[in-house]
ROFIBA-507186 format. One line per 3 residues: number of its first residue (from 1); for each residue x, y, z of C-alpha. Coordinates in nm, 2 decimals. Each point is the difference from the previous one (the first is absolute). Example, Ala and Ser with C-alpha at 12.3 -4.5 7.8 and 13.67 -1.06 7.14 Angstrom:
! residues 2
1) 1.23:-0.45:0.78 ~ 0.14:0.34:-0.07
This chain:
! residues 102
1) 11.07:14.83:13.94 ~ -0.10:-0.38:0.06 ~ -0.29:-0.18:-0.12
4) -0.16:-0.03:0.32 ~ 0.06:0.42:0.03 ~ -0.16:0.00:-0.34
7) -0.30:-0.20:0.06 ~ -0.07:0.26:0.29 ~ 0.05:0.26:-0.14
10) -0.23:-0.08:-0.28 ~ -0.28:-0.07:0.27 ~ 0.03:0.28:0.14
13) -0.03:0.18:-0.37 ~ -0.34:-0.25:-0.06 ~ -0.14:0.13:0.33
16) 0.08:0.33:-0.10 ~ -0.16:-0.01:-0.35 ~ -0.28:-0.19:0.03
19) 0.08:-0.30:-0.21 ~ -0.10:-0.34:0.03 ~ 0.10:-0.19:0.34
22) -0.20:-0.29:0.09 ~ 0.12:-0.40:-0.08 ~ -0.25:-0.04:-0.27
25) 0.18:0.30:-0.21 ~ 0.32:-0.21:-0.02 ~ -0.10:-0.16:-0.33
28) -0.07:0.36:-0.18 ~ 0.32:0.11:0.19 ~ 0.19:-0.29:-0.18
31) -0.18:0.10:-0.33 ~ 0.09:0.34:0.05 ~ 0.41:-0.12:0.01
34) -0.09:-0.20:-0.33 ~ -0.13:0.30:-0.16 ~ 0.31:0.22:0.11
37) 0.22:-0.31:-0.09 ~ -0.14:0.06:-0.36 ~ 0.02:0.36:0.00
40) 0.36:-0.05:0.06 ~ 0.05:-0.24:-0.28 ~ -0.17:0.22:-0.24
43) 0.20:0.30:0.09 ~ 0.32:-0.19:-0.03 ~ -0.12:-0.11:-0.33
46) -0.07:0.35:-0.08 ~ 0.36:0.13:0.10 ~ -0.12:0.18:0.28
49) 0.26:0.16:0.23 ~ 0.11:-0.21:0.23 ~ -0.13:0.23:0.27
52) -0.36:-0.08:-0.14 ~ 0.07:-0.36:-0.02 ~ 0.13:0.00:0.37
55) -0.33:0.22:0.12 ~ -0.22:-0.32:-0.12 ~ 0.22:-0.27:0.15
58) -0.01:0.13:0.31 ~ -0.37:0.06:-0.03 ~ 0.01:-0.37:-0.04
61) 0.20:-0.01:0.34 ~ -0.24:0.21:0.18 ~ -0.29:-0.22:-0.11
64) 0.16:-0.33:0.10 ~ 0.13:0.14:0.31 ~ -0.37:0.13:0.12
67) -0.15:-0.30:-0.11 ~ 0.25:-0.15:0.24 ~ -0.10:0.21:0.26
70) -0.34:-0.15:0.00 ~ 0.07:-0.34:-0.10 ~ 0.29:-0.07:0.23
73) 0.04:0.23:0.22 ~ 0.16:-0.20:0.30 ~ 0.30:-0.10:-0.29
76) 0.28:0.23:0.01 ~ 0.09:0.09:-0.34 ~ 0.36:0.04:0.03
79) 0.04:-0.31:0.14 ~ -0.24:-0.21:-0.23 ~ 0.23:0.17:-0.26
82) 0.32:-0.09:0.12 ~ -0.11:-0.36:0.02 ~ -0.15:0.03:-0.34
85) 0.36:0.06:-0.11 ~ 0.20:-0.21:0.13 ~ -0.24:-0.29:-0.09
88) 0.04:0.15:-0.36 ~ 0.38:0.00:0.06 ~ 0.00:-0.36:0.08
91) -0.20:-0.12:-0.35 ~ 0.23:-0.13:-0.27 ~ 0.13:0.20:-0.25
94) -0.29:0.10:-0.26 ~ -0.28:-0.18:0.25 ~ -0.29:0.03:-0.23
97) 0.15:0.08:-0.30 ~ 0.03:-0.35:-0.12 ~ -0.31:0.02:-0.26
100) 0.27:0.24:-0.19 ~ 0.21:-0.31:-0.10 ~ -0.26:-0.17:-0.17
């Protein structure tokens, strides 16, 4: 499944379950993604099973794609991902890591 397909599936789920579904809810969705990221970090620190850590990381992806559905509905996330990947591949080795050498 591609990002656009996932975004559409999440949109259907949001409607089916009555979750927040307005543009003004975007900050909540991003906050929820951040909370889920913290839960993934906590699970990893506590030595949780990989499946538990993965589940929390998937929750992050769910919230981010859901936020993208509302924040930038006309942007194809598959194409945006590919464009960003190419951009990052063109950067020099350890781009942004220079502070570690000081």
